[in-house]
Phi, psi and omega in degrees: 000324172303319171306306185307308182294325178299314180297308188297332186288334186218275172215169186302333181295337183288347181299329183285346177297339183298337178297340176299341174297341188287331172310311167320299184296333173295321182296311183302318170308302183299322182280326189256335185274137186279145182262336186302149180262123180292168178270127181285144171274168184295324179297326181282333175295311174303317179302315177298336183269000179274151177276150178293125168251118174242151181235179187291339180291329175304316182281334178290321173294317178297327179294320185283324171304325175300308178307320176292318174294333176302316185282322191288329184271002167298317179295300190299328184270344194231344194291327179295314181291324185295312185293326182284316193290333188259014185043049176267346176179185186255191180303319182303306180303324179287328178280336180292342177300323179297314172306308180302321186289322180290320177302319175298317178298313184298317188282312168310311183307332174288345179242013180301318182302309177298320174302320181292326181277337181280311175250066186303323186248006187217013187287335187283315174301319178301311185303309184298316180294330175297318178297333171298309183294315179304314185286329177290322183298312187297308185291325180271322173257112185275078187218143177299320183297316175302318176306316181296310179295326182289321184287329178292313178300323185288324175305304182302327181292317175305307176307312169307306190295305176296344178278332189258326181298313179299333170301310184296321182290322175304332185279326194262356174235166175281159185313317183295339187253353188294316181304310180296316181299318176297318182298321176293314183300316181296318179298314180288320181289331176296325177295336176297319180292319182294327184262358177311305178291337178287333179258310190287318178296311179299320182297318174306317183295323183292321187248016180293335178291347182262018175089005175279145174246181189296331189271318180294320172305311177301325180293306184301314181305314184298317181292318183295323181287341181282321174298315183294316177303327184282318181297314182282353178055046182317301192281327188284319186297323183291318181293311183289324172300326183289326184297329184284333181303000000 
């Protein structure tokens, strides 16, 4: 919200001054987090001496996370231009969409555990489906209110996915390999966010003559990925394989 105010006060570049807020976070970390090294137990020592074992399921999970970040950054990279181009609002309204997306993620994050229990084998597919619904709403109904609702849903979808992937990785590798597996997962899904405009935007240009805009096309891709995720039983196969270990 501070970023929105900074951008609206002058120009969009001022939005980035909000990152100075990280200095306050750094100060809190420095003052409040302990720096003492704990005494390692015998089990910890033995675990440290074992080799790291990664399996194909780590990369399989990272691949799906890559696809989710590919979808997620469609909103982050394009929503402000969409709002301005469609005359739905000014800089303040365009920047507010990011805040609403974060609020959606925060609220949904409070219930990720319960969602994971209800959709034990399909929470990742649910997340991708929510992206599809959100982008179809934004792309088909040219309304600022719908943009806000879609942004909220995108934040919720991101929260579900990012709450479930670390849990899945914890299931499929041994304790000593979790840190490395999470590092690989983060590295791969981050690439998805980077290449999102390099894939989605040119693809939109190719099919624009069919009546698709960037968001409606992304919604269609998200729903197709939802079906694929369910058909290949991505999440169920990982959970059941972990039970057999």
